N, C-alpha and C positions, 0 to 999 in steps of 0.2 A: 552377530552381536547381540548380546542380551542387554537391553536398556533397563536401568533401574527405575526410571520414571519417564513420564511423557515429555518432560522438559529436555531430556537427552536425545529425543528424536526430532528436535527442531533444527532443521538444516538438511543439506545434502539431498535436495529435491532433484528429480530427473530433469534432463534438458532434452526438450523434444523439437524435432524439426517439423514444421507446419507445411509440409509439401503438398497436402491435399487441397487446402484452401488458397494457397499462394504458389504459383508456378514460375514466377520470375517476372522481370529480371531479379537476380540475386536470390537470397534465401532468408526465411525467418526462422530463428531458433528461439525457444521460450522455456523459461524455468517454470516448472509445475508447482508453484507455491501454494496452490489450492489443496495440495495433498498434505500439508502440514497439519498437526493435531487440531489447531483452532480453525483451520480451513482457509488461512490466508498468509500473506507475506508478513503481516504484522506480528506473527508469532516470534520472528527473529528480534525485532526491537523490543517487544515485551520482555522476552528472556534476558536480553542484554541489560535493559534498564533495571530490572529487579535484582539481577545478580550483582550489578555494580553498586546498588543502593544497600544491599545487604553487606557487601564487602566494605564499604566506607562508614557503615553505621547509621545511615539515614533511615534504613528499614530494619526495624528490630524484630526479633522472633515473634510471630503471632500478631504483629501490627497490622491493622486494616490497610488495604490498598484502595485508593480512590482514583477514578479517572473519567474523563468525558470521552465518548466513543461514538463513531457512526456505526459500530458493531464489530468491526474486524480487530481493532486493538483490544477491545474489551474481551473478545473471545481469546485472544493470545494471552492476555493477562489472566484470564480465567484458568487456562491450562497451566500457566506457570505458578499461579497462586495455589492451585490444587496440589501441585507437586511440592511446593515450598511451605505450605501450611499457613497461608494468609487468607483472611476473609477478604472478599472483593465487593465494592460498591461502585457501580458505573452510572453516569448520567448519560441520557441519549435524547436527542431531539425526537419528538413524537412523529416527526415527518419521515424518519427512517423506517425501513422495512420491518413489520411486525415479526417476521421470521427471525430477524437478528435478535430481538428482545427475547424471543422464546429459547433461542439457542443459548443465549447467555444465562437465563434462568435454569436451563437444563444443566449447564456446567457449574451451577451453584452460586452464581453471582446474584447480588441484589440489584435490580434495575430500577432506576428512577427516571421516568419519562418527563421531559421538559416540553411545555407548550411551545409551538413555533411562533417566531416573531413576524417573519414576513415571507416564509416559505409555504409550501403546500405538501400534502402527502406524497412521498417519493421524490420530492425535490427539496433538498435542505440548503439553506443559504448560510453565509458567513455569520450573519446576525443570529441565526438559529444555533449555530455552533458556539458562538460566544456566550449565549444564554446558558447553554448546557455546561460550558466550562466554568462559568461563574457559579453555577449551582454545585459542581464538583468541588470547587475551592472551599465553598461554605461548608459542605459535608465533611471535607478532610479536616477543616479547623474544629468542627464541632465534635468529631469523633476521634481526634487526635491520630489521624491516619496519615499515610504516605501518599502525597499527591503526585501522580506520575508526570503529568504535564508533557505529554508526548511532543508537542510542537517546539518545545524548548529543551528537549533531552538530547544532547549530542551523542549519547550512547547508541541511539538508533542509527545514526550515520555510520559510526564505527562498526556496528554489527554487519552492515551490508559491505563495507569496505574490506572487512576481514573474512567474510564467509561467502555471501552471494556472488560478489565480483570474482574472487578467486576460484569458486566453484564453476562458473561459466568458463573461465579460461582453461581450467583443468579438464572439464568434460568436453569442450569443443576441440581441445588440443592446441590452442594457441590464441592470439589476439583476434578480435572481431573488428569489423569495419564501422559498425554503428550500434548505438544503444538508445532504446526509447523506453520511457516509463512515465506513467501518469504522476502528477505531483499533488499531494495532500500536505503532509509535513515536509515532503522533499527528501526524507531520509533514504528511501530506496534509490531514488534517482541519483542523489549526490554520492552516496557511499559506493554504489556500483561504478558510477562514472569515474571516481577517483582510482579505483582498482584497474579499470579498463584502459583508462588514458595513461596509467603508469606502464602498462604493458605495451601500449601503442598510442603515443601522443596524437596520432591522426584519427583515432576513433571519433566519429561524429556522434555527439550526444544531444538527443532532442527531448525536450520536455513535452509531455502531452497534456493539453488543457481542453476543457469544454469549448466548443467553437465560439460561443458568445461571452466567455468569461476568461479572458486570457491576459491578465496583469503581468505574467512573466515575459510576454511578447511586447509589453509596454502599450497594450491597447486598453481603452476604457472598457469596463464591464457593462455590456449592453443588456445582458440577462443573466442574473445570478441563479435562476432556477434551471436545473437540468437533471437527468436520470443518473449521472456518474457519481453515485453516493461515495463519499469519503475522499473526493478530490475537488479541485476547482472551486474553492470558497471565495474567489474573487479578491484575495489578498496574497502578498508574497510571504512565504513562510519566514519565521524569525532568523533561522540559521542559513538562509538561502545564499549560496555562493554562485553568483552569475558567471564566473569564470569557467564553470564546469558545463554550462549550457551553450551549445553551438547554435541551436535554433529551438523554436517552439512550433509545434504541430497541433492544430485545432481539429477536434472530432465532434461531430454533431450526435444528438441523440439517436436519430434515424440511422446513422452510419454504425454507431455502436451496437444498435439493435440488430442490424443486418449481419455484422461480423460475429455477434454472439450466437445468432442462430446458425451461421455457417460452421462455427467452431463445434457446435453440439452435433449437427447433422452429418458433417463430413469428416470431422477429426474425432468425434466421440468425447469431446471435452466440454462438459457443461460448466461454464464459468460466468462470472459476473460482468457488469457493464464496463468497469474500468479495465478489466483484462481484455475485453473485446476492443476497447478503444486503443489499448496498447498495440494490439495486432494490426488493426486498421492504420494507425500511425506508422507502424513499421513498414507496411506496404506503401504508404504515401512517401516515406523517405526513399525507399528503394526505386520507386518510379519517378522521383523528382529530378533525376539527372545529377544529383549531388555526389552519388557514388558510382563505382564501376558496375558493369553488368553482372559480374560474378561476386559482388559484395555479400557479406553475411551481417545481418542485423539481429542483435539479441533483444529480448524483452522479457517480461515476467507476466505469468498468468496470475494475477494478484489474488484472486479469491474464487470460492466455489459459487456456482449459480444457485445453490440450495438455500442461500441467505436471502433471496429476493422474493 
């Protein structure tokens, strides 16, 4: 297939069996979302939100696009904006990886770094995110731009319900027994969960949260600082549907680091911390006794490790 632009190659990522780092019970399969043009699963939501906004008139030709990002949504938007002809301005907490800001600038985005409120370098809190979001809103108003507002954009959920979930089912050849995914906006988790539960209502769907910041599990946030950038901000996402979550699994920074290293050294997959947390959580689900010994759990390798 000859693609007319980068936006047309967003989707249809490979499904990989992680048999070298996990040997059982059961099996872990993972969507290689880090292979998308922007380097992460967020490309799908970025594409869906912008196309929907252009379709209904909220996003006019040449209109600036503005968003708060931890890096991944910004990269996805930069890819889509380049293909669609929109300038992009992103606000980002100064606590996020500098490599992310450099990538965004390399893709043509204007990056506005926002001072941290109570986080630290490499550890971004919900307050830090809120400060960046407020700055994005102000810029969108000042420049008459389209504010993406990813946490409140339902198109992101639909994107995964209609693409990522069905792709897993088609590539695997049928229903899976479990689904695990880290939760930031919740779009990936919920969209895929809808598709997988439609195919098999018994699919166990587990949300992945930082070990000491698990509001989805109903626990108080003991520590909002962690290495899992882009997820676990200590709050429940606005569109969250608790009926889709069967359980929550916590992953520590040390566990994510260990699995990230194993994925690189033994699978040849250099991914980010949230991707490693997903694989760690998939192994926890398979060894929890909740599923049968021959169960298959699907997850996503959210982003490339080159952004850290």
